C-alpha positions, -999 to 999 in steps of 0.1 A, spaced: 604 905 -826 587 930 -803 562 939 -830 553 902 -836 547 896 -798 525 928 -797 504 916 -828 500 881 -813 489 896 -779 464 920 -797 450 891 -817 446 869 -787 429 897 -767 406 905 -795 397 867 -799 390 866 -761 367 897 -763 348 882 -793 344 848 -776 330 863 -744 307 885 -763 291 858 -784 290 831 -759 273 852 -733 246 833 -712 209 835 -724 182 834 -699 159 804 -700 124 811 -708 101 811 -678 79 781 -670 45 796 -664 13 779 -651 -21 798 -654 -50 788 -635 -84 800 -645 -112 796 -620 -148 794 -631 -181 788 -613 -206 760 -622 -220 782 -650 -186 788 -665 -183 824 -654 -148 836 -643 -144 842 -605 -122 870 -592 -107 870 -557 -103 833 -555 -73 819 -536 -53 795 -557 -26 773 -542 0 754 -562 18 726 -543 33 692 -546 20 671 -516 33 635 -526 71 642 -527 95 613 -523 109 610 -487 146 619 -485 145 643 -514 157 679 -512 128 703 -510 123 725 -541 126 762 -534 95 782 -539 75 751 -549 43 761 -529 29 794 -542 -4 810 -534 -20 838 -556 -53 853 -559 -73 854 -593 -77 887 -612 -109 902 -627 -106 876 -655 -104 847 -630 -69 840 -637 -38 836 -615 -4 833 -631 26 812 -614 61 814 -625 86 785 -618 121 778 -628 118 740 -634 90 719 -649 69 700 -624 35 684 -619 16 702 -593 -17 700 -573 -40 730 -577 -65 739 -549 -88 768 -551 -111 782 -524 -134 812 -521 -159 826 -496 -183 853 -507 -197 880 -485 -228 858 -478 -206 832 -463 -210 807 -492 -179 786 -497 -166 774 -530 -137 750 -536 -121 730 -564 -90 711 -574 -69 698 -603 -35 691 -615 -12 711 -638 18 699 -656 43 726 -662 68 721 -691 101 739 -689 100 772 -709 64 769 -718 31 785 -706 4 760 -696 -31 769 -686 -59 749 -670 -95 757 -659 -106 746 -624 -144 748 -615 -151 761 -580 -182 743 -567 -204 756 -538 -200 735 -507 
């Protein structure tokens, strides 16, 4: 009787260990938006400030954590943003060179959960 109880307990313990091992949570893939900024000639612009935000939210809704993000483009003219959820975001870019010339542009990006989306925004001299 005691041996049977030990066998059943050992079997149940093994079953619990196997179940927790194979049902461990997997991390969702990141939702990534890449913004490439180019000038009117199509050349990549580095050092441009890129802001992703959602201006037209419904009143009374809870704010989404880390929705507004600001980054600077790299040498390839790209800025990468990582979000947890999918969303539709306004993209605004701005740049002032050492001569004082100001460039700006805007667009919209739709981020799909677990995917990487890329858009190109043209920064026009103001």
